[in-house]
Structure formats: structure tokens, C-alpha cells
C-alpha positions as CSV (number, residue, x, y, z in Angstrom):
1,M,8.3,9.6,10.6
2,Q,5.8,11.1,8.1
3,Y,5.9,10.8,4.4
4,K,3.3,12.0,1.9
5,I,3.3,10.5,-1.6
6,S,0.8,11.6,-4.3
7,G,0.2,10.2,-7.8
8,K,-2.1,8.4,-10.1
9,V,-3.5,4.9,-9.7
10,I,-2.2,2.6,-12.4
11,R,-2.6,-1.0,-13.2
12,G,-0.3,-3.4,-11.4
13,D,0.3,-7.1,-12.0
14,G,-2.9,-8.1,-10.2
15,Y,-1.1,-10.3,-7.7
16,G,-2.7,-8.6,-4.6
17,R,-6.2,-9.2,-6.0
18,K,-5.3,-12.8,-6.8
19,I,-4.4,-13.5,-3.1
20,G,-7.4,-11.6,-1.7
21,F,-5.7,-8.2,-1.0
22,P,-6.3,-5.9,-4.0
23,T,-4.0,-2.9,-4.0
24,V,-3.8,0.4,-5.7
25,N,-0.5,0.9,-7.5
26,L,0.8,4.4,-7.6
27,E,2.6,6.2,-10.4
28,T,4.4,9.2,-8.9
29,S,6.9,11.8,-9.8
30,A,8.2,11.9,-6.2
31,R,12.0,12.0,-6.3
32,E,12.6,11.0,-2.7
33,L,10.8,8.0,-1.2
34,P,11.1,6.4,2.2
35,P,13.1,3.2,2.6
36,R,11.7,-0.1,1.2
37,G,9.3,-1.6,3.6
38,V,5.7,-2.0,4.8
39,Y,4.0,1.0,6.5
40,S,0.7,1.8,8.2
41,G,-0.9,5.0,7.0
42,T,-3.9,6.5,5.2
43,A,-4.9,7.0,1.6
44,I,-7.0,9.8,0.3
45,L,-9.0,8.8,-2.7
46,D,-12.0,10.7,-4.1
47,N,-11.9,13.1,-1.1
48,K,-12.4,10.2,1.3
49,T,-9.7,8.9,3.8
50,Y,-9.0,5.2,4.2
51,K,-6.7,3.4,6.6
52,A,-4.1,1.7,4.5
53,G,-1.2,-0.8,4.5
54,I,1.4,0.7,2.2
55,V,4.3,-1.1,0.6
56,I,7.4,0.5,-0.9
57,G,9.0,-2.3,-2.9
58,P,11.8,-3.0,-5.2
59,N,12.3,-0.5,-8.0
60,N,10.3,2.0,-6.0
61,K,7.1,0.2,-6.7
62,I,4.4,1.8,-4.5
63,E,1.2,0.0,-3.6
64,A,-1.4,0.3,-0.9
65,Y,-4.2,-1.9,0.4
66,L,-7.1,0.4,1.4
67,L,-9.1,-1.0,4.3
68,D,-12.9,-0.9,3.6
69,Y,-12.5,0.2,-0.1
70,D,-14.0,-1.8,-2.8
71,G,-14.0,0.0,-6.1
72,D,-12.2,0.9,-9.3
73,A,-9.6,3.6,-8.7
74,Y,-7.7,3.3,-12.0
75,G,-6.6,6.7,-13.3
76,R,-7.7,8.6,-10.2
77,P,-5.3,10.7,-8.0
78,V,-4.4,9.3,-4.6
79,T,-2.4,10.6,-1.7
80,L,-0.7,8.3,0.7
81,D,0.4,9.4,4.2
82,L,2.9,6.9,5.7
83,N,2.7,7.2,9.4
84,L,4.3,4.1,10.9
85,F,7.1,1.8,9.7
86,L,5.9,-1.8,10.3
87,R,8.7,-4.0,8.9
88,E,11.3,-4.3,6.2
89,Y,10.3,-5.5,2.7
90,K,11.1,-9.2,2.2
91,K,10.4,-12.1,-0.1
92,F,8.4,-15.0,1.5
93,G,9.1,-18.7,1.0
94,S,5.5,-19.4,0.1
95,E,2.2,-17.6,-0.8
96,K,0.7,-19.0,2.5
97,E,3.5,-17.3,4.5
98,L,2.9,-14.0,2.7
99,I,-0.9,-14.1,3.3
100,I,-0.4,-14.8,7.0
101,Q,2.0,-11.8,7.3
102,I,-0.3,-9.5,5.3
103,K,-3.2,-10.4,7.7
104,K,-0.9,-9.4,10.6
105,D,0.1,-6.2,8.9
106,I,-3.5,-5.2,8.1
107,E,-4.5,-5.9,11.8
108,I,-1.9,-3.3,12.9
109,C,-3.1,-0.9,10.2
110,S,-6.7,-1.2,11.3
111,L,-5.8,-0.3,14.9
112,A,-3.5,2.7,14.0
């Protein structure tokens, strides 16, 4: 399973940053996207490659948490390579449950 999605980083709702996992949100013209879910992969931003946890969410919302990235990527092009399907997209009963799961997902991404 290998998907590549390119686009421009746009502003999201800021929820990832609020809970300690800032993401880049992607605006893309890609017509075909992989199924909704959480993936391990890489992100290429400013000619540098980062390990990434990537989410394909409802309404084809695409966002990625770039491990070891701390910067402002708004307006810049980014390419995401989805390498491994981790789990289906789901709503959590609480913010605490979501944070616990994100930490588990990031651990897998860091080892991939």
C-alpha cells in the first residue's frame, strides 16, 4: 500500500495544536484518496523528509503530524507518502482517550 498526496499547507481548526499535536492540514487537488484512517508515512516539506502520522478524515480532510518538526508551514507545498495503514478513523469518547491513542500511533510512526 503506497499513496502519495501533494498539496499546500492550509490553516486548520487548531485542535491538534490545542491538545499538543500540531498538524499540517493539506489542501490538494487529488481526486483519489486512500480510505479514511490513520497511516504511518513521511512528509516532505522544504526539501526535508520527516516521519509522519497522517490522518484521512471525514470530508477528505487530510492532516499530518510531522515528528521532529517545529515551524510554520502555512502556504508551503508538502508531499505525504502513506506507507502503512495503522487503524480506521474513529471518534473518541473523550479528549483523554484521543490523546492516549495519538501517542500510541506516534510511537508506531517513529519506529516505521
